[in-house]
N, C-alpha and C positions, 0 to 999 in steps of 0.2 A: 340398326335397320335403316335402309335408305328408302325414302318415300318418293314416288313419282307423282308430283302434284298434278301434272297434266293428265296422267292416267286416272287419278281420282276425280278431277273435273269432268273428264270425258264420261266416266262411269256414272256420276251423278246426273249429268245432262241426259244420258240415255235413260236412266231410271226414272227421273221426273217426267221426261217426255213420254215414255211408255205408259206410265200410270195415268197421266192426264189424257193422253190420246185414246187409250182403250176405254177410259171412262166416258169420254165424249162420244165415242163410236157406238158403244154397246149398253151403257148403263144410265147415262145422263137423262135421256128423254123419258125412260120408264120411271126413274126416281122422281123426276119433276112432275110427271102426270099423277103419280101416286100421292105425292104431298099436296098437289093442287086439289085433288079429289077430297082429301081429308081436311082441306082448308088450312093447311099449315104453311108457314113461310119456308121457302126453299133455301137450303144451305148445303153446300158440298160437304161430304165426309172429310174429316180432318186430313187423311193422307192425300186426298185429291186436292183439297184446298191448298195444302203446303206445296204440292207438286206444281199446281197452276201458278202459284206465286213465285216459286224459286226457279222454275225452269228457264224463264227468259233471263233472269239475273245470272245464273250459272253459265248459260249459253253465251251471253255477252262477255263474261270474264274469260271463258275458254277461247273465244274468237280473238279477243284482244291479246291474250298471252301467246296464242299460237301464231298470229299473223301480224301483230303490230309491235308490241313491246312487252318484255317480261322482266320483272325485278329479280335481282340476285344479291346475295350478301357475300362479301369477301371474307373468307374464314382464315386465311393464312397470309404471311408476309412475302410470298414469292414474287409479287408484282410491285413491291415497294421500290422506289418512292412514288411511283405513279398512282398506285392504289394501296390504301392502308387497310390494315385489319379492322373490320367493323364498318367499312364503307358499304353503303347500299347503292347499287348501280342499276341503270336501265339498259336493256339490251335490245337493239333494233333487230326484230325477228324477220324482216323482209329484205334486209340488205343483201343477203346471199341466196335469195329465192324463197318462195312459199313452201312450207313443209307441213305434212300432216302431223297432228299430235300423236304422241306415244311412239309411233314407228319412225318418225323423223324423215319420212320419204319425201323427197323434193317433187313437187307437182308443177311448179312454175319457176323457171330459171330467170333471175333478175340480174345478179352480179356475182363476182367472185372475190375472195379476199385479196387485198393488196398488201404489199410489203409494209410492215409497220402497223397494220391494223391490230387492235386488241380484240380478241375473239373469245367467245364462250363456246365450249364444245363438250360433248359426252366423251369422257376419257376412254380411249380405245384399249388401254392396258399395255403391258409389256409385249414387245414383238420377239418371238422365239422361232428358231428354225430347227425343225426336226431332222432326224437322220436321213429321211427320204426327200428332204428339200421342202417339205410342206411348211408354210408359214402359219403359226398359231399365235393367239394372244391370251394372256393370263393376268391375274391380279397380283402376281409376284414375279420377281426376275427369272424364276425357273418355269413360269407358266403352268404351275401345278394347281392353282386355285382360280375360280371364276373371276371375271372382271366385274368389280362392283359398279353399280349404276351411279356415277358421280359426274357432276358438271364441273369442269375446270376452266380457268381463264389464263391465257398467255398471249404473247405478242408474236405475230407472224414474222418470221425471219427469212425462210426460204420458200420460194414458189416452185411449182412443178417444173422440172427441167433445169433448175438452177444447180450449179456446182458450188457446194458449200464446204468450207473448212472452218472448224472452231477449235481454238486452243485457249482454254480458260475463258477470259473475257474478250479475246481477240477473235473477230469474225471476218472471214474473207468470202465474198460473194462474187462468183464468176471472175476470180482472179483479182478483185479489187478489195482492199481492206476497208472495213467500215470505220469511219473516223469518229472519234469521241474526244471531247474537250473536258478537262477536269474543272469542276466547279468549286469543290472544297470538301472538307470533312463532313460526314453525316452528323446531324444534330437531332437528338430526339429525347424522349422521356425514358430514363433508365428503369422506371417502374413498369414499363410495358415490355413484355417478353421479346417481341421482334425488334423493337428499338434497341433493347439491351444487347441482343445478339450482334447487331450491326456495330454498335459502339464498342463492344468488347473485342472485336476484330479490326478496329480502326478503319471502318468502312469509309470510302470516299464516294462522292456523287459526281456523275459525269453527264454531259450533254452528248447523246449519241445521235449521229446523223444517218438514219436508216432510210435510204431512198429519199422520198419527199417528206418524210416525217422526222422531226427532231424531238426527242423525248429524253427524260431523265432515266438513268440506270444507277444501281449501286454496285460497287465492287469491293470485295474484301478478300484479296489474294492470300492473306494470312491464314484463312480458314482451310486452305489446302486446294489441290487441283480438282477439277471437274472432268467428266468424260470428254474426250475430244470427238470431233466429227471429221472423218468417218470413223465408225466403230462397228462392232459385230451386229448391232441393231439398226444402224443408220448408215446407208451408203453415202458417198460424197455427192452423187447426183440425186436430187429429190425425185422420187417416182411420180408418174402422172397420177392425178387424183389425190395427191398427198401434199402436206405442208409441214415445214419444220417450224416449231414454235418454241419460244424460250420465255422465261420470266425476266422481269427487269431487275430483280435482285439476283444477280448472275451466279453467285456462289451459294444461294439459298433457294434454289428452284429445281424441283424435279420435273424435267421437261423432255423435249425430244432427244436431248443428249443421253438420257437415261433409258427411255422406253421406246423410242422410234418416232416415225412421222405420224402426223394427225390426219386421218382420212377425211376427204371432203364430206363424206356421208355423215360424219360425226358432228358437223357444224350446227350450232344453235343460233348464233347471231353475232352481231358486232356491238361491243360495249361503247356507249357514247356519252353517258351522263352519270355523275354522282348526285343522287337526290337526297341522301341522308348519310351522316357519318357519326358513328357512336364508338368512342374510344374506351368506354367502360367507366364504372363508378370509381372515383378516386384517381383515375389516370387520364383525365381530360374531358370526360363527359361527351357532350355533343360537339363535334368539330364543325362549328358554324362556318369557318373559313373555307371548308371543302364543299359545302352544299351548293349545288348548281354548277359545279366545275365540269367542263367538258373533258372527255378522256381522249388524249392524243397518244 
């Protein structure tokens, strides 16, 4: 089951606010006068006392998560070597505009994603085209199941209006190949699942020069081909209001090549900092060398 923490926070904020507000409007004065007449010390009922104490706390957390920064945990290796499994990151929630909680509706436009940005977004699902030409989205390649509510993280490759071609790890943007320089073989801990996968396919690490951003990617062509762009779900020209996103672990990332473009309306924010890294018991523990690292 997927839990929407923003929805839970919003619900608790409303609940505590309503209990406290209604009590102060209709019950507080009568209760205070009754206790004063009886010579007793005034105390709020437990539900009201809890609501009065928790309402400002929950409201502040909701506002910070919605409009300032929100923490996320990296669950998979699709963004290795930039982001490792177990990294805890902070996401700038106002980089691409202020959005309402739960609905994610943009209310104030501030900026737009740039090529090379690492973005968090609500996964839109697979793009499917019905016989009548209608575009639908689903949680499986045939679009027969609902899209689960999941937050994903990828790197922006294509902007609206770009002409994109992708053949395995080779990317061509508006007719110009993206340059990458080989760094060397991937070195990791074979006891960790994602590290072991990269090592078993003789992965290599490269410096990719994507616009103004230079970042690391992993390549393991021995694992087999990945879907090219264009394909049945992804046109060569990126539609307006959409972005093409890919993981930095190029042969181990389910991204726009598989399910289509990422709509602007699905954006949650821009990843900018690793504040904690946990590699697991017996497989590295706390990754102190990653804490405080900026995300590029």
